[in-house]
FIKOLZA-1660 file (N, C-alpha, C; in steps of 0.1 Angstrom, whole numbers, plus 5000, padded with zeros to 4 digits):
% residues 233
   i   px   py   pz ch aa at
   1 6803 7913 5522  A  M  N
   1 6808 7902 5526  A  M CA
   1 6825 7907 5522  A  M  C
   2 6832 7900 5532  A  T  N
   2 6848 7899 5532  A  T CA
   2 6854 7883 5531  A  T  C
   3 6865 7882 5518  A  N  N
   3 6867 7870 5523  A  N CA
   3 6878 7868 5526  A  N  C
   4 6884 7853 5523  A  T  N
   4 6895 7853 5540  A  T CA
   4 6913 7859 5529  A  T  C
   5 6908 7865 5516  A  D  N
   5 6919 7871 5509  A  D CA
   5 6918 7889 5512  A  D  C
   6 6908 7892 5521  A  G  N
   6 6907 7903 5526  A  G CA
   6 6900 7913 5517  A  G  C
   7 6897 7907 5507  A  K  N
   7 6890 7913 5492  A  K CA
   7 6875 7914 5497  A  K  C
   8 6866 7930 5493  A  T  N
   8 6855 7926 5496  A  T CA
   8 6848 7922 5483  A  T  C
   9 6833 7915 5486  A  Y  N
   9 6829 7910 5475  A  Y CA
   9 6810 7913 5477  A  Y  C
  10 6797 7913 5462  A  R  N
  10 6792 7916 5464  A  R CA
  10 6784 7900 5463  A  R  C
  11 6779 7901 5474  A  P  N
  11 6767 7883 5470  A  P CA
  11 6762 7886 5456  A  P  C
  12 6766 7873 5449  A  S  N
  12 6756 7870 5436  A  S CA
  12 6744 7872 5431  A  S  C
  13 6738 7880 5427  A  K  N
  13 6724 7878 5417  A  K CA
  13 6720 7869 5411  A  K  C
  14 6730 7858 5405  A  M  N
  14 6727 7851 5396  A  M CA
  14 6715 7844 5398  A  M  C
  15 6706 7841 5397  A  I  N
  15 6693 7830 5400  A  I CA
  15 6698 7815 5391  A  I  C
  16 6697 7805 5400  A  H  N
  16 6701 7793 5396  A  H CA
  16 6689 7789 5397  A  H  C
  17 6687 7777 5380  A  I  N
  17 6676 7766 5376  A  I CA
  17 6678 7760 5376  A  I  C
  18 6669 7750 5375  A  R  N
  18 6667 7737 5371  A  R CA
  18 6665 7733 5359  A  R  C
  19 6672 7725 5347  A  P  N
  19 6664 7724 5334  A  P CA
  19 6649 7724 5331  A  P  C
  20 6646 7715 5342  A  T  N
  20 6631 7712 5342  A  T CA
  20 6625 7725 5340  A  T  C
  21 6630 7737 5349  A  H  N
  21 6622 7748 5345  A  H CA
  21 6622 7754 5330  A  H  C
  22 6634 7751 5325  A  L  N
  22 6635 7757 5310  A  L CA
  22 6628 7751 5302  A  L  C
  23 6627 7738 5302  A  L  N
  23 6615 7725 5295  A  L CA
  23 6607 7728 5299  A  L  C
  24 6600 7735 5311  A  S  N
  24 6583 7737 5315  A  S CA
  24 6581 7751 5304  A  S  C
  25 6589 7762 5299  A  I  N
  25 6588 7771 5291  A  I CA
  25 6574 7765 5281  A  I  C
  26 6561 7767 5276  A  P  N
  26 6557 7763 5262  A  P CA
  26 6560 7772 5247  A  P  C
  27 6561 7761 5240  A  D  N
  27 6564 7766 5227  A  D CA
  27 6558 7759 5215  A  D  C
  28 6559 7762 5204  A  D  N
  28 6548 7757 5195  A  D CA
  28 6558 7748 5183  A  D  C
  29 6569 7736 5191  A  F  N
  29 6572 7730 5185  A  F CA
  29 6572 7713 5181  A  F  C
  30 6575 7709 5175  A  E  N
  30 6570 7694 5180  A  E CA
  30 6583 7688 5189  A  E  C
  31 6580 7675 5192  A  E  N
  31 6586 7670 5207  A  E CA
  31 6603 7670 5195  A  E  C
  32 6603 7662 5183  A  E  N
  32 6616 7661 5174  A  E CA
  32 6626 7670 5175  A  E  C
  33 6641 7667 5179  A  I  N
  33 6647 7676 5172  A  I CA
  33 6660 7667 5168  A  I  C
  34 6670 7679 5159  A  K  N
  34 6681 7667 5153  A  K CA
  34 6692 7672 5165  A  K  C
  35 6695 7661 5164  A  F  N
  35 6709 7657 5174  A  F CA
  35 6718 7648 5172  A  F  C
  36 6730 7649 5173  A  F  N
  36 6744 7646 5168  A  F CA
  36 6753 7635 5182  A  F  C
  37 6762 7631 5180  A  M  N
  37 6770 7622 5186  A  M CA
  37 6778 7632 5190  A  M  C
  38 6786 7637 5205  A  P  N
  38 6796 7644 5206  A  P CA
  38 6807 7638 5203  A  P  C
  39 6815 7649 5202  A  P  N
  39 6830 7637 5204  A  P CA
  39 6836 7633 5216  A  P  C
  40 6844 7620 5214  A  A  N
  40 6851 7613 5222  A  A CA
  40 6853 7629 5232  A  A  C
  41 6863 7637 5227  A  Q  N
  41 6870 7649 5236  A  Q CA
  41 6860 7653 5238  A  Q  C
  42 6862 7660 5250  A  G  N
  42 6853 7665 5260  A  G CA
  42 6852 7685 5261  A  G  C
  43 6865 7683 5261  A  A  N
  43 6873 7700 5263  A  A CA
  43 6866 7702 5250  A  A  C
  44 6864 7714 5251  A  G  N
  44 6858 7724 5238  A  G CA
  44 6844 7718 5233  A  G  C
  45 6836 7711 5238  A  S  N
  45 6822 7708 5234  A  S CA
  45 6812 7709 5247  A  S  C
  46 6802 7707 5241  A  L  N
  46 6789 7706 5251  A  L CA
  46 6789 7696 5253  A  L  C
  47 6783 7693 5268  A  T  N
  47 6775 7680 5266  A  T CA
  47 6759 7676 5265  A  T  C
  48 6758 7667 5264  A  T  N
  48 6742 7661 5258  A  T CA
  48 6731 7671 5266  A  T  C
  49 6731 7675 5281  A  I  N
  49 6721 7682 5284  A  I CA
  49 6724 7696 5279  A  I  C
  50 6736 7704 5279  A  E  N
  50 6737 7714 5278  A  E CA
  50 6731 7720 5258  A  E  C
  51 6736 7711 5251  A  S  N
  51 6728 7708 5241  A  S CA
  51 6709 7709 5236  A  S  C
  52 6708 7705 5246  A  V  N
  52 6690 7705 5247  A  V CA
  52 6686 7719 5254  A  V  C
  53 6697 7724 5265  A  M  N
  53 6691 7736 5266  A  M CA
  53 6696 7745 5258  A  M  C
  54 6704 7748 5250  A  L  N
  54 6707 7754 5238  A  L CA
  54 6691 7756 5226  A  L  C
  55 6687 7746 5229  A  L  N
  55 6679 7741 5217  A  L CA
  55 6664 7745 5223  A  L  C
  56 6664 7743 5238  A  K  N
  56 6648 7749 5241  A  K CA
  56 6652 7764 5240  A  K  C
  57 6662 7771 5243  A  L  N
  57 6663 7789 5241  A  L CA
  57 6660 7787 5229  A  L  C
  58 6666 7783 5219  A  L  N
  58 6662 7785 5208  A  L CA
  58 6648 7783 5201  A  L  C
  59 6642 7779 5204  A  R  N
  59 6627 7772 5209  A  R CA
  59 6621 7786 5215  A  R  C
  60 6627 7789 5223  A  C  N
  60 6617 7801 5230  A  C CA
  60 6618 7812 5225  A  C  C
  61 6629 7818 5220  A  V  N
  61 6630 7831 5208  A  V CA
  61 6626 7827 5196  A  V  C
  62 6629 7817 5187  A  E  N
  62 6626 7812 5179  A  E CA
  62 6635 7823 5169  A  E  C
  63 6647 7825 5167  A  P  N
  63 6657 7837 5163  A  P CA
  63 6653 7839 5147  A  P  C
  64 6655 7847 5143  A  A  N
  64 6660 7849 5128  A  A CA
  64 6674 7848 5123  A  A  C
  65 6682 7856 5132  A  F  N
  65 6692 7858 5132  A  F CA
  65 6703 7850 5145  A  F  C
  66 6711 7840 5144  A  I  N
  66 6716 7842 5152  A  I CA
  66 6736 7844 5150  A  I  C
  67 6739 7850 5164  A  F  N
  67 6755 7847 5160  A  F CA
  67 6761 7843 5173  A  F  C
  68 6772 7832 5169  A  E  N
  68 6777 7824 5176  A  E CA
  68 6796 7832 5178  A  E  C
  69 6796 7834 5189  A  F  N
  69 6816 7838 5195  A  F CA
  69 6820 7825 5198  A  F  C
  70 6828 7821 5185  A  G  N
  70 6835 7809 5192  A  G CA
  70 6833 7796 5184  A  G  C
  71 6837 7796 5169  A  T  N
  71 6829 7785 5160  A  T CA
  71 6836 7771 5164  A  T  C
  72 6852 7771 5169  A  Y  N
  72 6858 7762 5172  A  Y CA
  72 6859 7754 5158  A  Y  C
  73 6851 7738 5164  A  K  N
  73 6852 7727 5152  A  K CA
  73 6833 7725 5144  A  K  C
  74 6831 7737 5148  A  G  N
  74 6814 7738 5146  A  G CA
  74 6804 7730 5146  A  G  C
  75 6804 7721 5158  A  Y  N
  75 6795 7714 5161  A  Y CA
  75 6787 7723 5167  A  Y  C
  76 6786 7732 5175  A  T  N
  76 6775 7740 5178  A  T CA
  76 6766 7746 5169  A  T  C
  77 6776 7751 5159  A  T  N
  77 6769 7755 5148  A  T CA
  77 6761 7748 5139  A  T  C
  78 6766 7733 5138  A  R  N
  78 6755 7725 5130  A  R CA
  78 6746 7719 5140  A  R  C
  79 6746 7720 5149  A  L  N
  79 6733 7718 5157  A  L CA
  79 6725 7729 5160  A  L  C
  80 6727 7743 5162  A  L  N
  80 6716 7754 5161  A  L CA
  80 6710 7753 5146  A  L  C
  81 6721 7748 5136  A  L  N
  81 6718 7751 5118  A  L CA
  81 6707 7740 5118  A  L  C
  82 6710 7731 5122  A  E  N
  82 6699 7718 5118  A  E CA
  82 6686 7723 5125  A  E  C
  83 6687 7729 5138  A  N  N
  83 6672 7731 5140  A  N CA
  83 6670 7743 5142  A  N  C
  84 6675 7748 5135  A  L  N
  84 6670 7767 5131  A  L CA
  84 6653 7762 5127  A  L  C
  85 6647 7770 5133  A  P  N
  85 6632 7774 5128  A  P CA
  85 6632 7785 5114  A  P  C
  86 6623 7780 5105  A  E  N
  86 6619 7782 5097  A  E CA
  86 6618 7802 5091  A  E  C
  87 6621 7807 5084  A  S  N
  87 6619 7820 5089  A  S CA
  87 6617 7828 5072  A  S  C
  88 6610 7840 5070  A  S  N
  88 6607 7843 5058  A  S CA
  88 6621 7851 5054  A  S  C
  89 6631 7857 5064  A  V  N
  89 6646 7864 5063  A  V CA
  89 6647 7856 5052  A  V  C
  90 6658 7865 5043  A  E  N
  90 6662 7858 5032  A  E CA
  90 6680 7856 5035  A  E  C
  91 6688 7847 5028  A  G  N
  91 6701 7852 5031  A  G CA
  91 6708 7845 5042  A  G  C
  92 6722 7845 5048  A  K  N
  92 6726 7843 5059  A  K CA
  92 6721 7846 5072  A  K  C
  93 6721 7834 5080  A  R  N
  93 6713 7834 5091  A  R CA
  93 6721 7831 5105  A  R  C
  94 6727 7824 5103  A  I  N
  94 6738 7823 5120  A  I CA
  94 6757 7827 5110  A  I  C
  95 6756 7837 5117  A  Y  N
  95 6770 7842 5117  A  Y CA
  95 6778 7837 5129  A  Y  C
  96 6789 7833 5125  A  T  N
  96 6799 7820 5137  A  T CA
  96 6811 7830 5134  A  T  C
  97 6820 7833 5148  A  L  N
  97 6831 7839 5146  A  L CA
  97 6843 7834 5149  A  L  C
  98 6856 7833 5147  A  D  N
  98 6863 7821 5152  A  D CA
  98 6879 7828 5148  A  D  C
  99 6888 7828 5157  A  L  N
  99 6900 7837 5153  A  L CA
  99 6907 7830 5140  A  L  C
 100 6910 7838 5133  A  P  N
 100 6922 7833 5119  A  P CA
 100 6936 7830 5125  A  P  C
 101 6943 7832 5133  A  E  N
 101 6950 7831 5140  A  E CA
 101 6955 7835 5152  A  E  C
 102 6966 7827 5158  A  I  N
 102 6966 7829 5173  A  I CA
 102 6980 7839 5179  A  I  C
 103 6982 7843 5170  A  D  N
 103 6996 7850 5175  A  D CA
 103 6994 7863 5182  A  D  C
 104 6999 7866 5194  A  N  N
 104 6997 7880 5200  A  N CA
 104 6979 7881 5207  A  N  C
 105 6977 7867 5209  A  V  N
 105 6962 7866 5217  A  V CA
 105 6965 7860 5229  A  V  C
 106 6959 7867 5239  A  A  N
 106 6962 7861 5252  A  A CA
 106 6949 7849 5258  A  A  C
 107 6954 7840 5258  A  F  N
 107 6945 7826 5260  A  F CA
 107 6946 7819 5278  A  F  C
 108 6932 7813 5281  A  Q  N
 108 6939 7811 5296  A  Q CA
 108 6930 7793 5295  A  Q  C
 109 6935 7788 5304  A  G  N
 109 6935 7775 5305  A  G CA
 109 6940 7767 5292  A  G  C
 110 6930 7757 5288  A  G  N
 110 6935 7750 5275  A  G CA
 110 6928 7755 5263  A  G  C
 111 6927 7770 5261  A  D  N
 111 6923 7776 5250  A  D CA
 111 6931 7774 5240  A  D  C
 112 6948 7779 5242  A  K  N
 112 6951 7779 5231  A  K CA
 112 6950 7765 5224  A  K  C
 113 6953 7753 5231  A  H  N
 113 6955 7743 5223  A  H CA
 113 6943 7741 5215  A  H  C
 114 6930 7744 5221  A  L  N
 114 6920 7739 5212  A  L CA
 114 6916 7750 5203  A  L  C
 115 6922 7756 5202  A  A  N
 115 6925 7769 5189  A  A CA
 115 6933 7769 5178  A  A  C
 116 6939 7760 5185  A  L  N
 116 6952 7753 5174  A  L CA
 116 6947 7744 5172  A  L  C
 117 6940 7736 5169  A  E  N
 117 6931 7722 5167  A  E CA
 117 6921 7728 5158  A  E  C
 118 6918 7738 5160  A  A  N
 118 6906 7741 5149  A  A CA
 118 6907 7753 5141  A  A  C
 119 6923 7756 5142  A  L  N
 119 6927 7763 5127  A  L CA
 119 6923 7755 5117  A  L  C
 120 6928 7739 5116  A  N  N
 120 6929 7735 5097  A  N CA
 120 6919 7728 5104  A  N  C
 121 6908 7726 5109  A  F  N
 121 6895 7715 5113  A  F CA
 121 6886 7720 5102  A  F  C
 122 6884 7711 5097  A  K  N
 122 6867 7714 5084  A  K CA
 122 6856 7714 5095  A  K  C
 123 6853 7723 5096  A  R  N
 123 6843 7731 5108  A  R CA
 123 6827 7719 5104  A  R  C
 124 6820 7714 5111  A  K  N
 124 6811 7702 5111  A  K CA
 124 6799 7707 5103  A  K  C
 125 6796 7720 5106  A  Y  N
 125 6786 7726 5099  A  Y CA
 125 6785 7726 5086  A  Y  C
 126 6796 7725 5078  A  L  N
 126 6798 7725 5061  A  L CA
 126 6793 7714 5055  A  L  C
 127 6792 7704 5069  A  G  N
 127 6785 7690 5061  A  G CA
 127 6766 7689 5060  A  G  C
 128 6765 7702 5063  A  S  N
 128 6748 7703 5060  A  S CA
 128 6741 7707 5053  A  S  C
 129 6736 7699 5042  A  N  N
 129 6722 7705 5031  A  N CA
 129 6721 7727 5038  A  N  C
 130 6722 7727 5049  A  R  N
 130 6715 7737 5049  A  R CA
 130 6724 7744 5056  A  R  C
 131 6741 7746 5047  A  K  N
 131 6752 7754 5052  A  K CA
 131 6752 7766 5045  A  K  C
 132 6745 7772 5035  A  N  N
 132 6744 7783 5028  A  N CA
 132 6739 7794 5039  A  N  C
 133 6735 7788 5048  A  L  N
 133 6725 7801 5060  A  L CA
 133 6741 7804 5069  A  L  C
 134 6751 7800 5068  A  V  N
 134 6756 7802 5076  A  V CA
 134 6771 7812 5070  A  V  C
 135 6774 7822 5081  A  K  N
 135 6783 7833 5073  A  K CA
 135 6795 7829 5087  A  K  C
 136 6809 7825 5080  A  Q  N
 136 6818 7822 5086  A  Q CA
 136 6826 7834 5089  A  Q  C
 137 6832 7839 5097  A  I  N
 137 6836 7854 5100  A  I CA
 137 6850 7846 5110  A  I  C
 138 6864 7856 5097  A  F  N
 138 6874 7848 5112  A  F CA
 138 6880 7864 5111  A  F  C
 139 6879 7866 5126  A  Q  N
 139 6882 7877 5131  A  Q CA
 139 6885 7877 5144  A  Q  C
 140 6896 7883 5155  A  D  N
 140 6899 7885 5167  A  D CA
 140 6883 7892 5173  A  D  C
 141 6877 7891 5178  A  S  N
 141 6865 7894 5182  A  S CA
 141 6869 7910 5189  A  S  C
 142 6879 7908 5197  A  M  N
 142 6885 7921 5200  A  M CA
 142 6883 7931 5191  A  M  C
 143 6886 7933 5182  A  T  N
 143 6880 7941 5169  A  T CA
 143 6871 7944 5164  A  T  C
 144 6856 7934 5167  A  L  N
 144 6847 7931 5159  A  L CA
 144 6843 7947 5163  A  L  C
 145 6834 7951 5153  A  D  N
 145 6825 7964 5152  A  D CA
 145 6811 7960 5155  A  D  C
 146 6810 7961 5167  A  A  N
 146 6792 7958 5168  A  A CA
 146 6780 7961 5166  A  A  C
 147 6785 7974 5160  A  T  N
 147 6770 7985 5157  A  T CA
 147 6769 7982 5143  A  T  C
 148 6779 7976 5133  A  Q  N
 148 6771 7973 5124  A  Q CA
 148 6761 7960 5124  A  Q  C
 149 6762 7957 5136  A  Y  N
 149 6752 7948 5138  A  Y CA
 149 6741 7946 5149  A  Y  C
 150 6740 7961 5154  A  A  N
 150 6733 7964 5162  A  A CA
 150 6713 7960 5164  A  A  C
 151 6716 7954 5173  A  K  N
 151 6699 7950 5173  A  K CA
 151 6696 7938 5162  A  K  C
 152 6706 7931 5159  A  K  N
 152 6700 7920 5148  A  K CA
 152 6699 7912 5152  A  K  C
 153 6705 7903 5157  A  F  N
 153 6704 7888 5167  A  F CA
 153 6698 7886 5176  A  F  C
 154 6687 7877 5175  A  Q  N
 154 6677 7874 5183  A  Q CA
 154 6682 7861 5194  A  Q  C
 155 6695 7857 5192  A  Y  N
 155 6701 7845 5197  A  Y CA
 155 6717 7846 5194  A  Y  C
 156 6720 7849 5209  A  I  N
 156 6737 7850 5209  A  I CA
 156 6742 7842 5217  A  I  C
 157 6752 7835 5211  A  F  N
 157 6759 7823 5223  A  F CA
 157 6777 7828 5223  A  F  C
 158 6779 7829 5233  A  V  N
 158 6795 7832 5237  A  V CA
 158 6799 7822 5242  A  V  C
 159 6814 7817 5237  A  D  N
 159 6819 7804 5237  A  D CA
 159 6834 7805 5231  A  D  C
 160 6840 7816 5234  A  A  N
 160 6853 7821 5223  A  A CA
 160 6862 7821 5233  A  A  C
 161 6871 7829 5232  A  N  N
 161 6884 7830 5244  A  N CA
 161 6877 7833 5254  A  N  C
 162 6880 7826 5268  A  H  N
 162 6874 7825 5278  A  H CA
 162 6886 7835 5289  A  H  C
 163 6896 7838 5283  A  E  N
 163 6903 7855 5292  A  E CA
 163 6894 7865 5294  A  E  C
 164 6892 7866 5304  A  V  N
 164 6882 7876 5310  A  V CA
 164 6881 7892 5303  A  V  C
 165 6893 7892 5297  A  S  N
 165 6891 7906 5289  A  S CA
 165 6880 7901 5278  A  S  C
 166 6884 7890 5268  A  Y  N
 166 6878 7887 5259  A  Y CA
 166 6863 7887 5264  A  Y  C
 167 6860 7874 5275  A  V  N
 167 6843 7880 5276  A  V CA
 167 6834 7887 5280  A  V  C
 168 6847 7893 5288  A  K  N
 168 6839 7913 5289  A  K CA
 168 6839 7917 5273  A  K  C
 169 6844 7919 5265  A  K  N
 169 6844 7924 5256  A  K CA
 169 6830 7915 5242  A  K  C
 170 6834 7904 5247  A  D  N
 170 6821 7896 5238  A  D CA
 170 6810 7902 5244  A  D  C
 171 6807 7901 5253  A  T  N
 171 6793 7906 5265  A  T CA
 171 6792 7915 5262  A  T  C
 172 6800 7928 5262  A  E  N
 172 6794 7943 5254  A  E CA
 172 6788 7939 5239  A  E  C
 173 6799 7932 5234  A  N  N
 173 6791 7933 5221  A  N CA
 173 6776 7926 5218  A  N  C
 174 6781 7922 5226  A  S  N
 174 6766 7911 5223  A  S CA
 174 6754 7916 5228  A  S  C
 175 6754 7928 5241  A  L  N
 175 6745 7934 5243  A  L CA
 175 6739 7944 5235  A  L  C
 176 6752 7948 5230  A  E  N
 176 6748 7961 5214  A  E CA
 176 6742 7956 5204  A  E  C
 177 6744 7940 5201  A  M  N
 177 6742 7935 5193  A  M CA
 177 6727 7922 5190  A  M  C
 178 6723 7926 5208  A  L  N
 178 6707 7919 5211  A  L CA
 178 6697 7924 5206  A  L  C
 179 6691 7917 5195  A  A  N
 179 6677 7924 5192  A  A CA
 179 6666 7927 5199  A  A  C
 180 6654 7929 5202  A  D  N
 180 6643 7932 5209  A  D CA
 180 6637 7919 5212  A  D  C
 181 6629 7917 5220  A  S  N
 181 6625 7910 5224  A  S CA
 181 6612 7900 5216  A  S  C
 182 6612 7886 5217  A  P  N
 182 6624 7878 5223  A  P CA
 182 6630 7873 5220  A  P  C
 183 6643 7874 5230  A  S  N
 183 6658 7873 5227  A  S CA
 183 6665 7871 5234  A  S  C
 184 6678 7862 5236  A  C  N
 184 6685 7855 5244  A  C CA
 184 6705 7861 5241  A  C  C
 185 6708 7859 5253  A  I  N
 185 6725 7860 5251  A  I CA
 185 6726 7847 5259  A  I  C
 186 6734 7838 5256  A  I  N
 186 6738 7827 5262  A  I CA
 186 6751 7829 5265  A  I  C
 187 6760 7821 5276  A  W  N
 187 6774 7822 5278  A  W CA
 187 6778 7808 5285  A  W  C
 188 6790 7800 5282  A  H  N
 188 6790 7785 5281  A  H CA
 188 6806 7793 5294  A  H  C
 189 6804 7778 5301  A  D  N
 189 6821 7773 5312  A  D CA
 189 6821 7786 5321  A  D  C
 190 6802 7787 5327  A  Y  N
 190 6802 7789 5340  A  Y CA
 190 6808 7781 5346  A  Y  C
 191 6814 7784 5358  A  G  N
 191 6816 7773 5370  A  G CA
 191 6825 7765 5366  A  G  C
 192 6829 7769 5354  A  N  N
 192 6844 7759 5352  A  N CA
 192 6860 7764 5357  A  N  C
 193 6868 7756 5363  A  R  N
 193 6875 7754 5373  A  R CA
 193 6889 7761 5365  A  R  C
 194 6885 7757 5353  A  E  N
 194 6899 7763 5343  A  E CA
 194 6898 7778 5342  A  E  C
 195 6880 7786 5347  A  F  N
 195 6883 7800 5340  A  F CA
 195 6875 7805 5351  A  F  C
 196 6882 7805 5362  A  P  N
 196 6875 7813 5375  A  P CA
 196 6871 7830 5376  A  P  C
 197 6878 7835 5365  A  E  N
 197 6877 7846 5363  A  E CA
 197 6864 7848 5354  A  E  C
 198 6864 7839 5344  A  L  N
 198 6847 7842 5338  A  L CA
 198 6832 7841 5348  A  L  C
 199 6837 7831 5358  A  T  N
 199 6825 7827 5364  A  T CA
 199 6821 7840 5374  A  T  C
 200 6835 7848 5381  A  Q  N
 200 6834 7862 5387  A  Q CA
 200 6828 7866 5383  A  Q  C
 201 6832 7874 5367  A  Y  N
 201 6827 7880 5354  A  Y CA
 201 6812 7884 5360  A  Y  C
 202 6803 7868 5354  A  L  N
 202 6793 7865 5355  A  L CA
 202 6786 7870 5369  A  L  C
 203 6790 7868 5376  A  D  N
 203 6782 7864 5394  A  D CA
 203 6779 7880 5389  A  D  C
 204 6793 7885 5391  A  D  N
 204 6793 7905 5391  A  D CA
 204 6780 7908 5384  A  D  C
 205 6783 7902 5367  A  L  N
 205 6772 7913 5359  A  L CA
 205 6759 7910 5362  A  L  C
 206 6753 7898 5372  A  A  N
 206 6741 7893 5377  A  A CA
 206 6732 7902 5384  A  A  C
 207 6742 7917 5391  A  S  N
 207 6743 7921 5402  A  S CA
 207 6733 7936 5390  A  S  C
 208 6739 7934 5377  A  D  N
 208 6732 7943 5367  A  D CA
 208 6721 7943 5358  A  D  C
 209 6722 7928 5353  A  L  N
 209 6715 7919 5344  A  L CA
 209 6708 7905 5351  A  L  C
 210 6693 7908 5346  A  T  N
 210 6693 7893 5348  A  T CA
 210 6696 7880 5343  A  T  C
 211 6702 7873 5352  A  L  N
 211 6713 7859 5347  A  L CA
 211 6704 7846 5350  A  L  C
 212 6704 7839 5345  A  Y  N
 212 6700 7822 5351  A  Y CA
 212 6710 7815 5349  A  Y  C
 213 6714 7808 5354  A  H  N
 213 6723 7797 5358  A  H CA
 213 6717 7786 5357  A  H  C
 214 6718 7775 5343  A  I  N
 214 6713 7759 5346  A  I CA
 214 6717 7749 5351  A  I  C
 215 6710 7744 5364  A  E  N
 215 6721 7739 5371  A  E CA
 215 6724 7724 5363  A  E  C
 216 6732 7717 5362  A  G  N
 216 6738 7706 5361  A  G CA
 216 6745 7711 5345  A  G  C
 217 6749 7721 5341  A  T  N
 217 6755 7726 5334  A  T CA
 217 6765 7736 5337  A  T  C
 218 6772 7745 5319  A  M  N
 218 6779 7753 5324  A  M CA
 218 6774 7766 5319  A  M  C
 219 6762 7764 5317  A  L  N
 219 6754 7774 5311  A  L CA
 219 6746 7789 5317  A  L  C
 220 6749 7800 5314  A  V  N
 220 6742 7811 5317  A  V CA
 220 6737 7816 5306  A  V  C
 221 6725 7824 5310  A  F  N
 221 6713 7829 5302  A  F CA
 221 6711 7845 5305  A  F  C
 222 6704 7854 5297  A  H  N
 222 6699 7865 5296  A  H CA
 222 6685 7862 5286  A  H  C
 223 6676 7865 5290  A  M  N
 223 6664 7864 5275  A  M CA
 223 6654 7874 5281  A  M  C
 224 6652 7883 5270  A  K  N
 224 6641 7887 5273  A  K CA
 224 6631 7890 5265  A  K  C
 225 6618 7894 5269  A  G  N
 225 6603 7887 5261  A  G CA
 225 6598 7876 5269  A  G  C
 226 6603 7870 5276  A  V  N
 226 6598 7853 5281  A  V CA
 226 6602 7848 5294  A  V  C
 227 6590 7854 5298  A  E  N
 227 6590 7844 5314  A  E CA
 227 6597 7830 5320  A  E  C
 228 6605 7837 5324  A  V  N
 228 6611 7820 5332  A  V CA
 228 6611 7816 5343  A  V  C
 229 6601 7804 5344  A  P  N
 229 6597 7798 5357  A  P CA
 229 6612 7796 5371  A  P  C
 230 6608 7797 5378  A  V  N
 230 6621 7798 5392  A  V CA
 230 6613 7792 5400  A  V  C
 231 6625 7789 5409  A  R  N
 231 6619 7781 5425  A  R CA
 231 6611 7791 5429  A  R  C
 232 6602 7786 5438  A  K  N
 232 6594 7792 5445  A  K CA
 232 6599 7797 5459  A  K  C
 233 6601 7804 5467  A  P  N
 233 6603 7806 5480  A  P CA
 233 6599 7796 5493  A  P  C
% end
């Protein structure tokens, strides 16, 4: 397909599903979830429906270990922590990574402002009585050695630097770190007008990897070992 700019694009194989498709996947959990009022500031935060979708995916794969690219203020870390299923594994179960500083880091959109905000912010997960399950990593994800975490994590959330080279690197690392099924990788900000290159990257990736976009959200996910209902043709 040739666009008006003269460039040739492949039609995206992204699969678009409704939230109800994901919610219809059976799980063994009670209906109740632990939830928190979102901050008044919208930028950098999840919407209510996005938070619910993250928790449903959590229930689908029942992770022993989680990796989060982009702690920011720790709201999502806290959400996942409070709803983390019990497990027989010991020690840290949520690994969350954020920048230690922002010098010499390429940003896109409003990411630099958000990164500055987070530097001196007391992360929300620190207020949880389960905070001992969290391992905070301060490191530029471009320098992360994924081999040390090969196939360790059943649940990976990518929502850090949205500059496309970072998204690509975080995705490559996620695929190496992703455990055998059931497991999933989730990306945020698909379709966000601030990050068109991120959206294009995921659309292109959908040609090589089965990806689902949840309509009404900016979430895209890849899931192994769990059948995802889709629209009937």
